[in-house]
C-alpha positions as CSV (number, residue, x, y, z in Angstrom):
1,M,14.8,60.3,29.3
2,K,11.8,62.3,28.0
3,L,12.4,61.1,24.5
4,R,12.5,57.4,25.7
5,L,9.2,57.9,27.5
6,L,7.7,59.6,24.4
7,V,8.7,56.6,22.1
8,V,7.2,54.1,24.6
9,A,4.1,56.2,24.8
10,V,3.7,56.3,21.0
11,L,4.4,52.4,20.7
12,F,1.9,51.8,23.3
13,A,-0.7,53.9,21.6
14,M,0.1,52.1,18.3
15,G,0.0,48.7,19.9
16,C,3.5,47.8,18.6
17,G,5.2,44.8,20.3
18,T,2.3,44.0,22.6
19,E,0.5,41.0,23.0
20,S,-2.6,42.8,21.7
21,E,-0.8,43.5,18.5
22,Q,0.2,40.1,18.1
23,D,-3.3,38.8,18.5
24,S,-4.5,41.1,15.7
25,T,-2.2,39.7,13.2
26,P,-2.5,36.0,12.9
27,P,0.1,34.4,10.5
28,D,-2.6,32.7,8.4
29,G,-5.5,34.4,6.8
30,E,-9.2,33.5,7.8
31,S,-9.6,31.2,4.8
32,D,-6.0,30.1,4.1
33,S,-5.7,26.5,3.3
34,F,-3.0,24.0,3.6
35,V,-4.7,20.8,2.2
36,I,-5.0,19.6,-1.3
37,A,-8.6,19.9,-2.6
38,E,-10.4,16.5,-2.5
39,D,-10.9,16.5,-6.3
40,S,-7.1,17.4,-7.1
41,K,-4.9,14.7,-8.2
42,S,-1.7,16.7,-7.6
43,D,0.3,16.6,-4.5
44,A,2.7,19.4,-5.5
45,N,1.3,22.2,-3.6
46,G,-0.3,21.2,-0.3
47,V,-0.8,18.3,2.1
48,Q,-2.3,14.9,1.2
49,E,-5.0,13.4,3.2
50,G,-3.6,10.3,4.9
51,S,0.0,11.4,4.7
52,Y,2.5,11.1,7.5
53,E,2.2,14.8,8.2
54,A,-1.6,14.8,8.0
55,I,-1.8,12.1,10.5
56,C,0.5,14.0,12.9
57,V,-1.7,17.1,12.6
58,L,-4.9,15.0,13.1
59,N,-3.5,13.5,16.3
60,F,-2.6,16.9,17.6
61,A,-6.1,18.4,16.8
62,N,-7.9,15.5,18.4
63,T,-5.8,15.0,21.5
64,A,-3.9,18.1,22.4
65,S,-5.0,19.9,25.6
66,R,-6.3,23.5,25.7
67,D,-2.9,24.7,27.1
68,E,-1.0,22.8,24.4
69,I,-3.3,24.3,21.6
70,Y,-2.9,27.8,22.9
71,D,0.9,27.4,23.5
72,V,1.4,26.1,19.8
73,L,-1.1,28.3,17.8
74,H,-1.8,31.9,17.6
75,R,-4.9,33.0,19.8
76,W,-7.3,33.1,16.9
77,P,-6.7,29.7,15.3
78,A,-6.4,28.2,18.8
79,D,-9.9,29.7,19.6
80,G,-11.2,28.3,16.4
81,L,-9.8,24.9,16.8
82,W,-10.8,24.5,20.4
83,E,-14.4,25.7,19.8
84,A,-14.7,23.3,16.7
85,R,-13.5,20.5,18.7
86,N,-15.9,21.1,21.6
87,G,-19.2,21.5,19.8
88,V,-22.0,23.8,20.3
89,D,-21.9,23.7,24.1
90,A,-18.1,24.7,24.1
91,E,-17.5,22.2,26.8
92,P,-15.0,19.3,26.5
93,G,-15.9,15.8,27.2
94,T,-19.6,16.2,26.3
95,A,-21.8,14.5,23.7
96,D,-21.4,17.1,21.1
97,D,-17.6,17.0,20.9
98,V,-16.1,16.6,17.5
99,T,-13.5,14.2,16.3
100,F,-11.7,15.5,13.2
101,T,-11.4,12.5,10.8
102,T,-9.8,14.5,7.9
103,V,-7.3,17.2,7.8
104,E,-9.7,19.1,5.5
105,Q,-11.9,19.5,8.6
106,V,-9.0,21.1,10.5
107,D,-8.1,23.2,7.5
108,D,-11.6,24.5,7.5
109,V,-11.4,26.1,10.9
110,D,-11.1,29.8,10.6
111,W,-7.6,31.2,10.6
112,V,-6.0,27.7,10.5
113,G,-3.7,27.7,7.3
114,F,-0.2,26.6,6.4
115,F,1.7,28.3,9.3
116,S,-0.8,26.8,11.8
117,F,-0.4,23.5,10.1
118,R,3.4,23.6,10.2
119,A,3.3,24.5,13.9
120,M,0.9,21.6,14.7
121,R,3.0,19.1,12.7
122,N,6.3,20.3,14.5
123,Y,4.9,20.0,17.8
124,A,3.3,16.6,17.1
125,E,6.7,15.3,15.9
126,E,8.4,16.5,19.0
127,N,5.9,15.0,21.4
128,G,5.2,11.6,20.1
129,L,2.0,12.3,18.2
130,C,3.1,11.1,14.8
131,P,3.0,7.6,13.6
132,T,5.8,5.4,14.9
133,L,7.7,2.5,13.2
134,G,5.1,-0.2,12.0
135,E,2.1,1.8,13.3
136,E,-1.0,1.9,11.1
137,T,-3.6,4.6,11.0
138,V,-7.2,3.6,10.0
139,F,-9.4,6.1,8.3
140,E,-12.9,6.5,8.4
141,G,-15.0,5.0,5.5
142,E,-12.4,2.3,4.5
143,D,-14.7,-0.6,5.0
144,A,-17.4,0.9,2.9
145,L,-14.9,1.5,0.0
146,A,-13.6,-2.1,0.2
147,D,-17.0,-3.5,0.0
148,E,-17.8,-1.4,-3.0
149,I,-14.6,-2.4,-4.8
150,A,-15.4,-6.1,-4.0
151,R,-18.9,-5.5,-5.2
152,L,-17.5,-4.1,-8.6
153,S,-15.0,-7.0,-8.9
154,E,-17.7,-9.6,-8.4
155,E,-19.9,-8.0,-11.0
156,E,-17.0,-7.9,-13.5
157,I,-16.2,-11.6,-12.7
158,Q,-19.9,-12.5,-13.3
159,K,-20.1,-10.6,-16.5
160,N,-16.9,-12.2,-17.9
161,F,-17.9,-15.7,-16.7
162,A,-21.1,-15.5,-18.9
163,N,-18.8,-15.1,-22.0
164,D,-15.8,-17.3,-20.9
165,T,-17.4,-20.1,-19.0
166,L,-14.5,-19.6,-16.6
167,A,-14.5,-17.3,-13.7
168,R,-11.2,-15.7,-13.7
169,R,-9.4,-13.3,-11.4
170,D,-10.4,-9.6,-11.7
171,A,-6.5,-8.9,-11.8
172,H,-3.6,-11.1,-12.7
173,A,-6.1,-13.1,-14.8
174,K,-3.4,-14.7,-17.1
175,A,-0.9,-17.0,-15.5
176,H,2.3,-17.9,-17.2
177,G,2.5,-21.1,-15.1
178,C,2.6,-22.4,-11.5
179,V,5.8,-24.0,-10.8
180,R,7.4,-26.2,-7.9
181,A,10.0,-24.4,-5.8
182,N,11.8,-24.7,-2.5
183,V,12.4,-21.7,-0.3
184,T,15.4,-22.0,2.0
185,I,15.5,-19.5,5.0
186,D,18.8,-17.8,5.9
187,N,18.1,-15.5,9.0
188,S,21.8,-14.7,9.7
189,G,21.2,-11.1,8.4
190,L,18.3,-10.6,10.8
191,D,18.6,-9.4,14.5
192,P,17.6,-12.0,17.0
193,D,14.2,-10.4,17.8
194,E,13.4,-10.5,13.9
195,R,13.9,-14.3,13.7
196,I,10.3,-14.8,13.9
197,G,7.5,-16.5,12.0
198,V,8.7,-18.1,8.8
199,F,12.1,-16.5,9.4
200,A,12.3,-18.2,12.9
201,E,14.6,-21.1,11.8
202,N,17.0,-21.8,9.0
203,R,14.9,-24.5,7.3
204,Q,13.4,-25.2,3.7
205,Y,9.8,-24.7,2.8
206,P,8.2,-26.5,-0.4
207,A,6.4,-23.8,-2.4
208,W,4.3,-23.2,-5.4
209,I,5.0,-20.0,-7.4
210,R,2.5,-18.5,-9.8
211,F,3.8,-15.9,-12.4
212,S,1.2,-13.8,-14.2
213,N,0.2,-10.7,-16.1
214,G,-1.7,-8.0,-14.1
215,N,-4.4,-7.2,-16.5
216,P,-7.9,-8.5,-15.9
217,V,-8.1,-9.4,-19.6
218,I,-6.4,-12.3,-21.2
219,Q,-4.1,-10.6,-23.8
220,N,-0.8,-10.9,-25.8
221,D,2.1,-11.0,-23.4
222,T,3.7,-8.2,-25.6
223,E,1.1,-5.8,-24.3
224,R,2.4,-3.4,-21.7
225,D,1.3,-4.8,-18.4
226,A,2.3,-5.4,-14.8
227,R,3.8,-8.9,-14.1
228,G,3.2,-10.8,-10.7
229,M,4.9,-13.3,-8.8
230,A,2.8,-15.0,-6.0
231,I,4.5,-17.4,-3.5
232,K,2.9,-20.0,-1.6
233,L,4.9,-21.8,1.2
234,M,3.7,-25.0,2.5
235,E,4.4,-26.9,5.7
236,V,4.2,-23.6,7.7
237,P,2.9,-24.3,11.2
238,G,0.8,-21.9,13.3
239,D,-2.5,-20.2,13.3
240,K,-3.0,-17.8,10.2
241,V,-4.7,-14.4,10.4
242,L,-7.7,-15.2,8.1
243,E,-10.3,-17.2,10.1
244,R,-11.1,-19.2,6.9
245,H,-7.6,-20.3,6.7
246,R,-6.7,-20.4,10.3
247,Q,-5.5,-24.1,10.4
248,E,-4.0,-24.2,6.9
249,L,-0.3,-25.0,6.6
250,T,0.4,-22.4,4.0
251,Q,1.6,-18.7,3.8
252,D,1.5,-16.4,0.8
253,F,3.7,-13.5,-0.4
254,L,2.5,-11.3,-3.3
255,L,4.8,-9.4,-5.4
256,I,4.8,-7.3,-8.7
257,N,7.4,-5.9,-11.0
258,G,7.8,-2.4,-9.6
259,P,9.0,-1.1,-6.1
260,A,6.1,1.1,-5.5
261,F,2.4,0.9,-6.0
262,F,0.3,3.0,-8.3
263,V,-2.7,3.8,-6.1
264,R,-2.4,5.5,-2.7
265,T,-5.7,5.3,-0.9
266,P,-8.9,3.1,-1.0
267,E,-10.5,5.9,-2.9
268,D,-7.9,5.8,-5.4
269,Y,-8.2,2.0,-5.5
270,L,-11.9,2.3,-6.2
271,E,-11.4,4.9,-8.9
272,F,-8.6,2.9,-10.5
273,T,-10.8,-0.3,-10.5
274,K,-13.8,1.5,-12.1
275,N,-11.4,2.7,-14.9
276,A,-9.7,-0.6,-15.3
277,F,-12.9,-2.6,-15.8
278,D,-14.0,0.0,-18.4
279,G,-10.7,-0.7,-20.2
280,E,-9.4,2.8,-19.4
281,A,-6.9,2.0,-16.6
282,L,-4.5,4.8,-17.7
283,S,-7.2,7.5,-17.4
284,F,-6.9,7.2,-13.5
285,F,-3.6,9.2,-13.8
286,F,-4.7,11.9,-16.0
287,D,-7.0,15.1,-16.0
288,L,-7.7,17.7,-18.5
289,N,-5.5,20.0,-16.5
290,P,-1.9,18.6,-16.6
291,L,-1.3,20.1,-13.2
292,E,-3.9,17.8,-11.8
293,W,-2.2,14.6,-13.0
294,N,-1.4,11.9,-10.5
295,I,2.3,12.3,-11.1
296,R,3.9,10.0,-8.5
297,E,1.3,7.3,-9.3
298,L,1.8,7.7,-13.0
299,T,5.7,7.5,-12.7
300,N,5.3,4.2,-10.7
301,A,2.9,2.7,-13.3
302,L,5.2,3.7,-16.1
303,Q,8.2,2.1,-14.3
304,I,6.1,-1.1,-14.4
305,L,4.5,-0.8,-17.8
306,L,7.5,0.3,-19.8
307,A,9.6,-2.7,-18.7
308,K,10.2,-5.3,-21.5
309,P,11.1,-8.5,-19.6
310,A,12.2,-11.3,-21.7
311,S,10.8,-13.9,-19.4
312,P,9.0,-14.1,-15.9
313,I,12.5,-14.4,-14.4
314,M,12.8,-10.7,-13.3
315,Q,12.8,-8.7,-10.2
316,Y,9.5,-8.4,-8.1
317,W,8.5,-6.2,-5.0
318,S,5.8,-6.4,-2.5
319,T,5.2,-2.6,-2.7
320,T,3.1,-2.7,0.4
321,P,4.4,-3.1,4.0
322,Y,4.0,-5.9,6.3
323,A,4.7,-6.5,9.9
324,L,7.8,-8.2,11.3
325,G,6.6,-8.9,14.9
326,E,5.4,-5.9,17.0
327,G,6.5,-2.4,16.1
328,A,8.5,-3.1,13.0
329,A,7.5,-3.2,9.3
330,V,9.3,-4.4,6.1
331,K,8.8,-4.6,2.5
332,Y,10.0,-7.8,0.3
333,T,11.6,-8.2,-3.0
334,A,12.5,-11.4,-5.1
335,K,15.5,-10.8,-7.3
336,P,16.9,-13.4,-9.8
337,C,20.3,-14.8,-8.7
338,G,21.7,-14.3,-12.2
339,D,21.4,-11.6,-14.9
340,I,18.0,-10.3,-15.9
341,D,17.3,-10.4,-19.7
342,S,14.9,-8.0,-21.3
343,G,13.4,-7.2,-24.7
344,F,10.7,-8.9,-26.7
345,P,11.4,-10.3,-30.0
346,D,9.5,-8.7,-33.0
347,D,7.6,-11.8,-33.6
348,A,6.9,-12.6,-30.0
349,P,3.9,-15.2,-29.7
350,F,0.8,-14.5,-27.7
351,D,1.9,-16.6,-24.7
352,F,5.6,-15.5,-25.0
353,M,6.2,-15.4,-21.2
354,S,4.8,-18.9,-20.6
355,Q,6.9,-20.3,-23.4
356,T,10.2,-18.6,-22.4
357,L,9.6,-19.7,-18.9
358,A,9.0,-23.3,-20.1
359,E,12.2,-23.3,-22.2
360,R,14.3,-21.9,-19.3
361,L,13.0,-24.6,-16.9
362,A,13.5,-27.4,-19.5
363,E,17.1,-26.4,-19.7
364,G,17.8,-26.1,-16.0
365,P,16.8,-24.6,-12.6
366,E,16.3,-20.9,-11.7
367,C,16.6,-19.2,-8.4
368,F,15.8,-15.9,-6.8
369,D,17.2,-14.1,-3.7
370,F,14.3,-13.2,-1.3
371,M,15.0,-10.0,0.6
372,L,13.4,-7.7,3.0
373,Q,14.0,-3.9,3.8
374,R,13.3,-2.5,7.2
375,Q,11.2,0.7,7.8
376,L,13.7,3.1,9.3
377,D,11.8,6.4,9.4
378,P,8.1,6.5,9.4
379,A,8.2,10.1,7.9
380,V,9.9,9.1,4.7
381,M,8.9,5.4,4.7
382,P,5.2,5.7,5.5
383,I,2.9,2.7,6.2
384,E,-0.2,4.3,4.7
385,D,1.4,5.4,1.4
386,S,2.4,2.6,-0.8
387,T,3.3,4.9,-3.7
388,I,6.5,5.9,-2.0
389,A,9.4,3.4,-2.2
390,W,11.6,3.0,0.8
391,D,14.8,4.0,-1.2
392,D,16.9,4.7,1.9
393,S,16.6,1.3,3.4
394,E,19.0,-1.5,2.1
395,F,17.5,-5.1,1.4
396,V,18.7,-7.8,3.5
397,K,18.7,-11.5,2.1
398,V,16.5,-13.8,4.1
399,A,15.9,-16.8,1.8
400,T,16.8,-18.4,-1.5
401,I,14.1,-19.4,-3.8
402,D,15.0,-22.5,-6.0
403,I,12.9,-23.5,-8.9
404,E,13.7,-27.0,-10.1
405,Q,14.0,-28.1,-13.6
406,Q,10.5,-29.1,-14.7
407,T,7.6,-28.8,-17.1
408,F,4.4,-27.2,-15.9
409,L,1.9,-26.8,-19.1
410,S,-0.1,-29.8,-18.8
411,D,-3.9,-29.5,-18.8
412,E,-4.0,-30.8,-15.3
413,Q,-1.4,-28.4,-13.8
414,V,-2.9,-25.4,-15.7
415,E,-6.2,-26.2,-14.1
416,F,-4.4,-26.7,-10.7
417,C,-2.8,-23.2,-11.2
418,E,-6.1,-21.5,-12.0
419,N,-7.8,-23.0,-8.8
420,L,-5.0,-21.8,-6.5
421,S,-5.8,-18.5,-4.4
422,F,-3.2,-16.1,-3.1
423,N,-4.0,-13.5,-0.5
424,P,-1.5,-11.4,1.6
425,W,-3.5,-11.9,4.5
426,H,-3.1,-15.7,4.4
427,T,-0.2,-15.4,6.7
428,L,1.1,-15.8,10.2
429,P,0.4,-12.9,12.5
430,E,3.9,-12.1,12.7
431,H,3.9,-11.0,9.0
432,K,0.5,-9.3,9.1
433,P,-0.1,-6.9,6.0
434,L,0.0,-3.2,6.9
435,G,-1.6,-0.1,5.5
436,N,-4.7,1.0,3.8
437,I,-4.1,-0.8,0.5
438,N,-3.6,-4.1,2.3
439,R,-6.6,-3.6,4.6
440,T,-8.6,-3.1,1.3
441,R,-7.2,-6.2,-0.2
442,R,-8.3,-8.3,2.8
443,V,-11.9,-7.8,1.8
444,V,-11.5,-7.7,-2.0
445,Y,-9.4,-10.7,-2.4
446,D,-11.3,-13.1,-0.2
447,A,-14.6,-12.1,-2.0
448,I,-13.1,-12.7,-5.4
449,S,-11.8,-16.1,-4.4
450,L,-15.1,-17.2,-3.1
451,M,-16.9,-16.2,-6.1
452,R,-14.4,-17.6,-8.6
453,H,-14.5,-21.0,-6.9
454,E,-18.3,-21.2,-6.6
455,L,-18.8,-20.3,-10.2
456,N,-16.2,-22.8,-11.4
457,M,-17.5,-25.3,-9.1
458,A,-13.9,-25.9,-7.9
459,P,-12.6,-26.9,-4.5
460,R,-11.2,-24.2,-2.5
461,A,-8.4,-25.9,-0.9
462,E,-4.7,-25.2,0.0
463,P,-2.0,-27.4,-1.4
464,T,-0.2,-29.6,1.2
465,G,2.9,-30.5,-1.0
466,H,4.5,-30.9,-4.5
467,I,2.4,-32.5,-7.1
468,V,4.2,-33.9,-10.3
469,F,1.6,-33.8,-13.1
470,D,2.0,-35.7,-16.2
């Protein structure tokens, strides 16, 4: 008995096993960090701003009650977070309260490091503080970044117009042709509550499809490049999202030849745009330190650029997500009904893609299966990061795209093709674009279209049906 009392006395004197001792040994150091440095391009050793888990932690840091903060965190980081959130007067609900807009601000709080981050993330996931299916998170400064990208794009168009006498798109400038098509909806693979918008009825929509190269420069088709497929449905009733096109009877879908995008945030979008206009697009992915390379973005870009399609008849993906009504999100793909040929001939001409498409459509029709994949888990299929493919979600066919046998290279049809505009926001609300890349596109694409048509003195009008040119 005396020995037991002696042990207890010694432990008490040392503070072992007591709340006081626990308070004196927080799991994180005062300056420990869990977030990736702002100037780092690597996501190998930290948490990315704007990621699913970063959003979870921001929601916790901004909304958790005092009791929740002290239950989840060690007392020292809890003190720091509570004091940082409540401002100088240390009173919640007053004018000097702070709203954390980046996880870097949370990371800067003393004693908040990786262990604190993990505790906050786990609590957020268990208590409904993380993004749900189809839910967007709008970040501070997005509008200013979109405006800056639009401004740079307009300057580039103006500069090239002075030399070319034709104001071309800042991306996907070279068209391989605009062709007539019919899109036949088959909604049998959709749940009843998913049969909305253009998928509401099993009907046929006439359409125009523009195939293109992604580069802002008109170059040889054998150059490594992204390829695009822009689909414009016609005879689509209902008010559209964009006020300028509210009453138009058209709906656009924009796809490229890769399942994941190669920029993650509006900041990346701006940096990539600057590099692309300087003719150094690939420099966006690299740094003098190989550990700082944009690895996932580079992998996505190489998957797109290393493809050697034998014609524009290849598979295309939306890469970015779209709503399917309320509380649901999908991505799209268009896959040829038959086999896909690849490989350029050694003597491929400058307009190889256009010529091969013309040859194929002179011989007969072509078709694509148009499919969607559902967002199943917001943690691994995020809305705000389009560099992540939704590999765990199967594609479900919702339509067949039939491109009839035709010719399309007359001067009149080429001019018609140049004057068409495609915008992912030209859509019914049921299919509203989601995520930060799409929100940036809303500003940029509309500004570019307005400038192109003004400089070219061309009407900015949506087609109402199929036109057969001579």
